[in-house]
Each structure stands twice: as C-alpha cells, then as structure tokens.
C-alpha positions in Angstrom: -12.5 -32.6 -12.7 -15.2 -31.7 -15.5 -18.5 -31.6 -14.6 -21.6 -33.1 -16.3 -23.7 -29.8 -16.3 -21.8 -27.7 -19.1 -23.9 -24.9 -19.8 -21.8 -22.3 -20.8 -23.4 -18.6 -20.2 -23.0 -16.0 -23.0 -23.2 -12.5 -23.0 -26.2 -10.7 -24.6 -25.8 -7.9 -26.9 -27.0 -5.6 -24.3 -24.4 -6.7 -21.5 -21.6 -6.1 -24.3 -22.8 -2.7 -25.1 -23.2 -1.9 -21.3 -19.6 -3.3 -20.4 -18.0 -1.6 -23.4 -19.5 2.2 -22.0 -18.2 0.9 -18.8 -14.7 0.2 -20.0 -14.6 3.6 -21.8 -15.5 5.4 -18.5 -12.9 3.9 -16.8 -10.5 4.8 -19.6 -11.6 8.3 -19.2 -10.6 8.6 -15.9 -7.6 6.4 -15.1 -5.8 6.6 -11.6 -2.5 5.3 -11.2 -0.7 2.5 -8.7 -1.8 3.4 -5.3 -4.3 6.2 -6.2 -7.4 3.9 -7.5 -9.9 5.2 -5.2 -12.7 6.1 -7.5 -11.7 3.1 -9.8 -12.3 0.7 -6.9 -15.6 2.6 -6.0 -16.7 2.2 -9.4 -15.5 -1.8 -9.4 -17.6 -2.2 -6.1 -20.9 -1.0 -7.6 -20.7 -2.9 -10.5 -20.1 -6.3 -8.5 -22.5 -5.4 -5.8 -25.3 -5.3 -8.8 -24.7 -8.8 -9.6 -25.3 -10.3 -6.0 -22.3 -11.7 -5.1 -22.1 -13.8 -1.9 -19.2 -11.7 -0.4 -17.3 -8.3 -1.6 -14.4 -7.6 0.1 -13.0 -4.2 -0.3 -9.7 -2.5 0.7 -7.6 -5.3 -0.2 -3.9 -4.3 -0.3 -5.0 -0.8 -0.7 -7.6 -0.4 -3.1 -8.2 -4.1 -4.0 -11.6 -5.3 -4.3 -12.7 -8.9 -4.7 -16.3 -10.5 -5.4 -16.9 -14.2 -4.5 -19.4 -16.5 -6.2 -20.1 -19.6 -4.2 -21.2 -22.9 -5.6 -23.6 -25.3 -4.7 -21.4 -27.9 -3.1 -17.8 -27.9 -1.9 -14.7 -27.9 -4.3 -12.0 -25.8 -5.5 -11.7 -22.1 -5.3 -10.7 -20.4 -8.5 -9.5 -16.9 -8.7 -9.6 -14.7 -11.6 -7.5 -11.7 -11.8 -7.6 -8.3 -13.4 -5.8 -4.6 -12.6 -7.0 -1.4 -11.3 -4.2 1.2 -12.1 -3.4 3.1 -15.2 0.2 4.6 -16.1 1.6 7.9 -15.5 1.8 8.5 -19.4 0.2 11.3 -21.6 -2.5 9.7 -23.7 -2.3 10.9 -27.5 -5.7 10.4 -28.9 -8.5 11.5 -30.8 -11.1 8.8 -29.2 -14.3 10.5 -27.6 -13.4 8.5 -24.2 -9.7 9.6 -24.1 -8.1 10.2 -21.1 -9.7 13.4 -19.0 -6.7 13.1 -16.5 -3.2 14.9 -17.8 -0.3 12.6 -17.6 -2.1 9.3 -17.0 -3.8 7.3 -19.2 -5.2 3.5 -19.2 -2.3 2.5 -22.0 -2.0 -1.1 -21.0 -5.4 -1.8 -21.2 -6.3 -2.5 -17.8 -9.6 -1.0 -18.3 -10.5 -3.7 -20.8 -9.4 -6.3 -18.2 -11.7 -5.0 -16.0 -14.3 -5.2 -18.2 -13.8 -8.8 -19.0 -14.0 -9.8 -15.2 -17.1 -7.4 -14.6 -18.3 -9.3 -17.4 -17.6 -12.4 -15.5 -19.4 -11.1 -12.3 -22.7 -10.6 -14.2 -22.4 -14.3 -15.7 -21.8 -15.9 -12.3 -24.6 -13.6 -10.9 -27.0 -15.6 -13.0 -25.2 -18.8 -12.9 -23.3 -20.0 -10.2 -20.5 -22.7 -10.6 -21.9 -26.5 -9.5 -19.0 -26.6 -6.7 -16.3 -24.7 -5.1 -16.2 -21.0 -5.5 -15.0 -18.4 -8.1 -13.1 -15.2 -6.9 -12.8 -12.4 -9.2 -9.8 -9.9 -7.9 -9.6 -6.3 -9.0 -5.9 -5.8 -8.3 -4.2 -2.7 -7.0 -0.8 -1.4 -8.1 0.4 -4.0 -10.8 2.4 -1.5 -12.5 4.9 -0.8 -9.9 5.0 -4.4 -8.5 3.5 -3.7 -5.2 0.0 -4.6 -5.3 -0.2 -8.4 -5.5 2.2 -8.8 -2.6 0.1 -6.1 -0.4 -3.2 -8.0 -1.3 -1.6 -11.5 -0.4 -0.2 -10.0 3.2 -3.7 -8.4 3.7 -5.7 -10.4 6.6 -8.7 -10.0 4.4 -7.1 -12.4 2.0 -6.6 -14.8 4.4 -9.9 -16.8 3.5 -9.9 -16.1 -0.4 -6.4 -18.0 -1.1 -7.3 -19.9 -4.2 -6.3 -23.2 -5.6 -6.1 -22.1 -9.1 -5.5 -18.7 -10.3 -6.1 -17.2 -13.9 -5.1 -13.9 -15.5 -5.6 -12.8 -19.2 -3.5 -9.9 -20.4 -4.0 -8.4 -23.9 -1.0 -8.1 -26.1 -0.7 -5.9 -29.5 1.2 -7.6 -32.2 -0.6 -10.9 -31.9 -3.8 -11.8 -33.9 -7.0 -10.6 -32.7 -8.4 -13.5 -30.2 -4.9 -15.5 -30.6 -4.1 -16.8 -27.2 -0.5 -17.4 -25.9 0.2 -19.7 -23.2 2.9 -22.4 -22.0 4.1 -24.2 -18.6 6.8 -22.7 -16.9 8.1 -19.0 -16.7 6.0 -16.7 -18.5 7.1 -13.3 -17.1 10.6 -12.2 -16.4 11.5 -11.1 -12.8 12.8 -7.6 -12.5 13.4 -4.9 -10.1 14.7 -1.4 -10.1 18.0 -0.5 -8.5 18.5 2.8 -7.2 22.1 3.8 -6.5 23.2 6.9 -4.5 26.9 7.7 -4.9 28.1 10.5 -2.5 31.4 12.3 -2.3 32.1 16.1 -1.4 31.3 19.1 -3.7 33.9 21.9 -4.7 34.1 25.0 -6.6 34.6 24.3 -10.4 37.8 26.0 -10.7 39.2 23.7 -7.8 37.7 20.4 -8.6 40.8 18.5 -6.8 39.3 19.9 -3.1 36.2 17.7 -3.6 35.6 14.4 -4.3 33.4 14.0 -7.7 31.4 10.6 -8.3 31.6 11.4 -11.9 34.4 8.4 -12.7 32.8 6.0 -10.7 29.2 6.8 -12.5 30.9 6.7 -15.7 32.3 3.1 -15.2 29.3 1.8 -13.6 26.8 2.6 -16.5 28.5 0.2 -19.0 29.7 -2.0 -16.3 26.1 -2.9 -14.8 25.0 -3.2 -18.4 27.4 -5.6 -19.1 26.1 -7.8 -16.6 23.5 -8.9 -19.1 24.6 -12.3 -20.6 23.0 -12.0 -24.1 21.3 -15.7 -23.6 17.9 -16.1 -25.3 15.0 -15.2 -23.1 14.0 -19.2 -22.6 17.5 -19.7 -21.3 17.5 -20.0 -17.5 20.6 -18.1 -17.6 19.0 -15.1 -19.1 20.1 -11.6 -17.7 19.5 -7.8 -18.5 20.6 -4.7 -16.7 19.0 -1.5 -18.4 19.9 2.1 -17.4 17.1 3.9 -17.2 18.1 7.3 -15.3 21.3 9.1 -14.3 21.9 12.4 -12.8 25.3 13.8 -11.7 25.4 16.8 -9.3 23.3 20.1 -9.5 22.7 21.7 -13.1 25.2 24.7 -12.4 28.8 25.8 -14.0 30.1 26.8 -10.6 30.0 23.5 -9.0 31.8 20.1 -9.1 29.6 17.5 -8.3 29.6 15.9 -5.1 26.5 13.4 -5.8 25.2 11.0 -8.4 21.9 8.9 -8.9 21.6 5.9 -11.2 18.8 4.0 -11.8 18.9 0.4 -13.2 16.3 -2.1 -14.2 17.7 -5.7 -13.4 15.8 -8.6 -15.2 15.7 -12.7 -15.3 14.0 -15.3 -16.3 14.0 -16.9 -13.2 14.0 -15.9 -9.1 17.4 -17.8 -8.5 19.1 -15.8 -11.6 17.7 -12.6 -9.7 19.6 -13.2 -6.9 22.8 -13.7 -8.6 22.3 -10.6 -10.7 21.6 -8.7 -7.5 24.8 -10.2 -6.0 26.9 -9.2 -9.1 25.4 -5.7 -9.4 25.8 -4.7 -6.0 29.6 -6.2 -5.7 30.3 -3.7 -9.1 28.6 -0.8 -6.9 30.5 -1.5 -3.7 34.1 -1.8 -5.5 33.6 1.2 -7.7 32.5 3.1 -4.5 35.3 2.0 -2.4 38.0 2.8 -5.0 36.8 6.0 -5.4 36.3 6.8 -1.9 32.5 7.7 -1.9 29.4 6.3 0.0 27.0 4.3 -1.8 23.6 3.7 -0.8 21.3 0.9 -2.8 17.7 0.7 -2.7 15.1 -1.2 -4.7 11.7 -0.5 -6.1 9.4 -1.9 -8.5 10.3 -5.5 -7.1 8.5 -8.4 -9.4 8.9 -12.1 -9.0 8.9 -14.8 -12.2 5.5 -15.3 -13.5 5.3 -19.1 -13.8 2.4 -20.8 -15.2 1.6 -24.4 -13.6 1.8 -27.1 -16.2 -1.7 -28.7 -14.9 -3.4 -25.1 -14.8 -2.1 -24.5 -18.5 -3.4 -28.0 -19.6 -7.0 -26.8 -18.0 -6.7 -23.9 -20.1 -5.6 -25.6 -23.6 -8.8 -28.0 -22.8 -11.1 -25.1 -22.4 -9.4 -23.1 -25.4 -9.8 -26.5 -27.6 -13.5 -26.9 -26.5 -14.0 -22.9 -27.7 -12.2 -23.4 -30.9 -9.8 -20.7 -29.9 -6.1 -20.8 -31.5 -3.1 -20.9 -29.4 0.5 -21.6 -28.9 3.2 -20.4 -27.2 3.5 -17.2 -29.1 6.1 -14.8 -27.2 6.4 -16.4 -24.1 8.3 -16.4 -22.1 8.3 -12.6 -22.3 10.8 -9.9 -21.1 8.2 -7.7 -19.6 7.5 -8.4 -15.7 3.9 -9.2 -14.5 2.8 -8.7 -10.8 0.5 -11.8 -11.0 3.2 -14.3 -10.4 2.8 -13.7 -6.7 -0.6 -15.5 -6.7 1.3 -18.5 -7.8 2.0 -19.1 -4.0 -0.2 -22.3 -2.9 -2.0 -22.2 -6.1 -1.8 -23.9 -9.8 -1.7 -20.5 -11.7 -1.8 -20.0 -15.6 -1.2 -16.5 -17.4 -2.8 -16.3 -20.6 -1.5 -13.5 -23.3 -4.8 -12.5 -25.6 -4.3 -11.1 -29.0 -5.2 -7.5 -29.4 -4.2 -7.2 -33.1 -1.1 -7.5 -35.2 -1.3 -3.6 -36.2 -2.4 -2.1 -33.0 0.3 0.1 -30.9 2.2 -1.5 -28.6 1.6 -1.5 -24.9 2.3 1.7 -22.8 2.6 3.6 -26.2 0.9 7.2 -25.8 -1.7 6.2 -28.6 -2.8 2.6 -27.4 -6.4 1.7 -26.7 -7.9 -1.7 -25.6 -10.1 -3.2 -28.3 -13.6 -3.6 -27.0 -14.1 -6.7 -29.4 -11.9 -8.6 -26.6 -14.2 -8.1 -24.0 -16.7 -10.9 -24.9 -13.7 -12.9 -25.9 -11.6 -12.7 -22.6 -15.2 -13.2 -20.5 -15.9 -16.4 -23.0 -12.4 -17.7 -22.3 -12.6 -17.4 -18.3 -16.2 -18.9 -18.4 -14.6 -21.9 -20.0 -11.7 -22.2 -17.4 -14.6 -22.1 -14.8 -16.2 -24.9 -16.7 -13.6 -27.2 -16.7 -12.8 -26.8 -13.0 -16.0 -26.3 -11.4 -18.8 -27.0 -13.7 -22.3 -24.6 -13.7 -24.9 -25.7 -11.4 -27.7 -24.7 -14.2 -28.3 -23.1 -17.7 
C-alpha cells in the first residue's frame, strides 16, 4: 500500500497564520446544525482557491466536498470535519469570541475545519500519486442528522470512499497526543421523547381528571435503572439519562393532563441499543396502560456506534510512528456519540482523538476554545495518512 514517492507536504508560516485567522473568523460567526449556510459559503470559497478537481455543495443540506484526483487509479480516501456550532452562549474574553448570542464553536469544529482547509492547500500543491482524496465538510453533526443526510444525498453517490478518517480534538489529553483503537470508539445514542396524555381537572377536584404525575414519577427512576453500570468497554454497557421533564402548565388551579419526558439512551453497540429501546418502550407502555394514559414515543438526535476498522487503525499507527507522534487507546471507547460512524458503511473507518491539552476546558463548556497550535499538527497527521495509502506524485 505504501508508495515510493514519500515527500510529505508541509505548511509554511504564512499558511499557518492565514489558517489561524480563518479559524477565528469561523469562531466569531457560529452556525448551529442545519443553519450552516454562511459557513458553507466560506468553506467553498477557501476550497476553490486551492484548485480542486471538483467541488460539490449542498450535500445533505449545507455539506461541502472537494475532490483531489491522483495521477493513477487507486483507493478513495475521505477526510471529514464538521460545519456546525452549538446552541450555547460563549463566555470568553478572546478577541475572536462569538458574535452570535446563544451560539458558539465550543466543540472545536472551527479548528477541525481549519485542519481540513490546510489539507486543501497541501493537496492543491501536491496531488496524491494515485486514487483520490475527498475533503468532507459535514453539516449537522451535533444533532446526529448530518452524516445520514450526506450519505443519502445523490451527490454523494460517486464520492463513496474506501477509507474514511476523522480527527476530533480532546481536552484532558496532552497536547498533540493521539488516542485511537480498533473497535467501538464512540457510543450509539438517541434522544427518546415521551408524551403522556391524560385529562386536566380543577385543582380542587383532581379526581375528576387523569393526571400523568404518578406515571411520570415512576418512569424517571425506572428508565434510569435500565443502565446496567457495565464498564464502557463491555458490549453490555447501557445508560439512560433523564434530561428534561415537564408536567402540566405552570398554574395553581389546574391539575395536569399531560407530561413530557426526555431521556437519552446510550450504548456501546448498535445491537445493545436495539435492546435498550425495546426495554425502555416496554416500561413506558406498561406505565401508561396502568394509568389509563395515552403514550407517544418519538426519537431525535440518533447516533449509531462509531467503530474503527482494524486495518484503518493500523495505517494510522504506521503514520503516527513515522511522525514520532505519541499514541495509545486513551479514553476510547468514549461515552459521547459521534456522527462520523455512518461513514463506515462500505469504508474502512478510523476515528482519532487529538489531545487539546490537559488543562483546557472540556468540550461544550462555555469557555472552551480550540487551540490553534493543533492546526498544523492535524494537517501533518492527515498528510501522513494520505501518504501511507496513496503516496504523493511529486515533492
């Protein structure tokens, strides 16, 4: 699989300065899942300047892909980043802090885009020796809908890769250290939305109505108890987390007639998720029937397990060893979910965590900010992966 031409492209100081400025521009103008139109426009403009063989826009909503063809036939390698920010108010004194109230790039997707934009510069100057590289800027990762929409988009049909790689920054790990391991890397999860409907009554005559309060009070601990407490690397791992509850209307004269409950279901494997769903739905139906209530169940934020292929991980290990980058399994598998897993259908996939510093605020914290020093580090790792699989046509 290795090629004889082994000239690894490097970013110059001017590249790094410009990419850092661009990352901070994105940080100042965050757009959440499904609303990334301006971010996608900025991405497409940056990509066009590198002279790709083709650009595809509007993938699965606002997704953008740039394709760089090699000189000879060969594998197709997809490198993926995310466009979307979070609906969280940023608390920062940085000059490049968010200018959009209630929204912020507090997961580092702005930095991931900068790393892939760096790859666009390098590939524009030095094509792979064979095959093709697909730079994928995916929409709507945070709510779990983006990858599925991209993959089902007709425009993705001729982009389907043989290999897929993604890097996600991870605070709490030493800066520049990489965590990777074959097998499940990130959990499956989904948001379970419950609506229990009975009948309102006057608060002085609650017996004339049908309150969902007893069923709601029963379901919160009962659903939570479905989590088996297994260690995260056990295939039986399951977790159910109550994230929101609402009972009736905020009034003193009305006995409630409806209730809402949000529960996040989480598992290491997709098979375990199917069993967890069945267990949770059975509890809900039983509680509703016992109380004479109607129950409606729906799901949002659906993530499948992200599973790293042993062969793709071995390629990444070779690349990291050649670069002298420290690596190990680290916190993998991890409880959080990652939309990247869907790109593993038909492709050998590897998901890498890149240390963002041991003392940096955690992801999704209101004061988190991506460390700019990781932009050239991530680009160098991606370049080494391409070299391992496709080689470079010239220095």
